[in-house]
C-alpha positions in Angstrom: -12.2 -26.6 -59.5 -15.0 -29.2 -59.5 -17.5 -29.7 -62.4 -20.6 -28.2 -61.4 -23.2 -30.2 -63.7 -21.3 -33.7 -63.1 -22.1 -33.1 -59.2 -25.7 -32.1 -60.0 -26.1 -35.1 -62.2 -24.6 -37.6 -59.6 -26.9 -36.3 -56.9 -30.0 -36.3 -59.3 -30.7 -32.7 -59.2 -33.1 -31.9 -61.6 -32.9 -28.2 -62.9 -34.0 -25.8 -65.8 -31.3 -23.8 -67.7 -31.6 -20.5 -69.4 -28.9 -19.0 -71.5 -28.7 -15.4 -71.9 -26.6 -12.0 -72.2 -24.1 -11.6 -69.7 -25.7 -9.8 -66.5 -24.0 -8.2 -63.5 -26.9 -6.9 -61.5 -30.5 -8.0 -60.3 -31.7 -5.2 -62.6 -30.0 -6.4 -65.4 -31.5 -10.0 -65.1 -35.0 -8.4 -64.7 -34.6 -6.5 -67.8 -34.2 -9.5 -69.8 -37.9 -10.4 -69.3 -37.0 -14.0 -69.2 -40.0 -16.1 -68.3 -38.4 -18.4 -65.4 -39.8 -20.2 -62.5 -38.3 -19.8 -59.1 -37.5 -16.9 -56.9 -35.3 -14.1 -58.6 -32.5 -13.8 -56.0 -29.5 -11.5 -55.1 -26.4 -12.9 -53.7 -24.5 -11.1 -51.4 -20.5 -12.3 -50.6 -19.7 -10.4 -47.3 -17.0 -10.5 -44.8 -16.5 -9.7 -41.2 -14.7 -6.7 -40.1 -11.4 -8.8 -39.6 -11.8 -10.8 -42.9 -11.8 -13.9 -40.9 -15.4 -15.2 -41.6 -17.0 -15.1 -44.9 -20.8 -15.5 -45.9 -22.6 -15.9 -48.6 -26.3 -14.3 -48.2 -29.1 -15.4 -50.4 -32.2 -13.2 -50.6 -35.3 -12.3 -53.0 -33.9 -9.8 -55.4 -36.3 -7.0 -54.0 -35.7 -7.5 -50.3 -33.5 -4.7 -49.1 -30.8 -5.9 -46.5 -29.4 -3.6 -43.9 -25.9 -5.1 -43.2 -25.9 -3.9 -39.4 -29.1 -5.7 -38.9 -27.8 -8.9 -40.7 -24.7 -8.7 -38.5 -26.5 -9.2 -35.4 -28.6 -11.8 -37.2 -25.8 -14.0 -38.1 -23.5 -13.2 -35.1 -20.8 -11.1 -36.9 -19.1 -7.9 -36.5 -19.4 -5.1 -39.0 -20.1 -7.1 -42.0 -19.1 -5.6 -45.5 -18.8 -6.5 -49.0 -15.8 -8.7 -49.7 -13.5 -7.9 -52.7 -13.6 -9.3 -56.2 -10.1 -10.8 -55.0 -11.9 -12.7 -52.2 -14.8 -13.7 -54.2 -12.3 -15.3 -56.6 -10.3 -16.9 -53.9 -13.2 -18.4 -51.7 -15.8 -19.0 -54.5 -13.9 -19.2 -57.4 -16.1 -16.8 -59.4 -16.2 -13.2 -60.6 -18.8 -10.2 -59.7 -21.7 -11.0 -61.4 -21.6 -14.7 -61.3 -22.2 -15.1 -57.4 -24.4 -17.9 -56.5 -25.2 -20.4 -53.8 -23.9 -22.8 -56.2 -20.3 -21.4 -55.8 -20.0 -23.3 -52.6 -18.9 -26.1 -54.6 -15.2 -24.4 -55.0 -15.1 -23.7 -51.3 -13.1 -26.8 -50.7 -11.8 -25.3 -47.2 -15.3 -25.1 -46.2 -14.7 -21.2 -45.0 -18.0 -19.6 -46.6 -20.9 -19.6 -44.4 -24.3 -20.0 -46.5 -27.6 -18.2 -45.4 -30.7 -18.1 -47.2 -33.7 -15.9 -46.4 -36.3 -17.9 -44.8 -38.9 -16.7 -47.2 -37.1 -18.6 -50.1 -38.6 -21.8 -48.4 -41.9 -20.9 -49.5 -41.1 -20.0 -53.1 -39.9 -23.8 -53.6 -37.4 -23.0 -56.5 -34.8 -20.2 -56.9 -33.1 -19.1 -59.9 -28.9 -19.1 -59.5 -26.1 -18.6 -62.0 -24.2 -21.9 -62.7 -20.9 -20.3 -61.8 -21.1 -18.0 -65.0 -23.3 -15.1 -65.7 -24.4 -15.9 -68.9 -26.8 -18.7 -67.9 -29.3 -19.1 -65.0 -30.6 -22.4 -63.7 -33.6 -23.1 -61.8 -33.4 -25.7 -58.8 -35.6 -26.6 -55.8 -34.7 -25.4 -52.4 -34.6 -28.9 -51.1 -32.3 -30.1 -53.9 -30.1 -26.9 -53.0 -30.0 -27.9 -49.3 -28.6 -31.5 -50.7 -26.2 -29.8 -52.8 -24.9 -27.8 -49.9 -24.6 -30.7 -47.5 -22.5 -32.6 -50.5 -20.3 -29.8 -50.6 -19.5 -29.7 -46.8 -22.0 -26.6 -46.1 -25.0 -26.2 -44.2 -27.7 -24.0 -45.8 -28.9 -21.9 -42.9 -32.3 -20.2 -43.1 -32.8 -17.1 -41.3 -35.2 -14.1 -41.4 -33.5 -11.0 -42.6 
């Protein structure tokens, strides 16, 4: 696994970091009542019906996502949540630590990264730095640079 903080530093990516108790859901993060900039997001690690394609979908925490509609939008058949084993295999993290930054661990470029278009307007998002005991705030433009550096494209879609 690559060192996330080293890559962020090498790319001159600025971020603010907050330490907190371990969280596993968006509701638990909200209950912390931390004063953080940026959009509070949810991250869904999904697979298609055959388990051949994998997707990391990032959207505002309050947004309702209908998997059937999302399947049509990204051109995948019958999306479902990937198992914790797949999460560990493809992104190198455990449930509760899912984050767009986890694509750093997808060395084979097997995960497609999708972000809800509304996040562009936010300018910054909150995401875990591969653990669920910290949150960092990073700009969308820096996240796009980070994704490109890891060999991924951050695709924006209307969910």
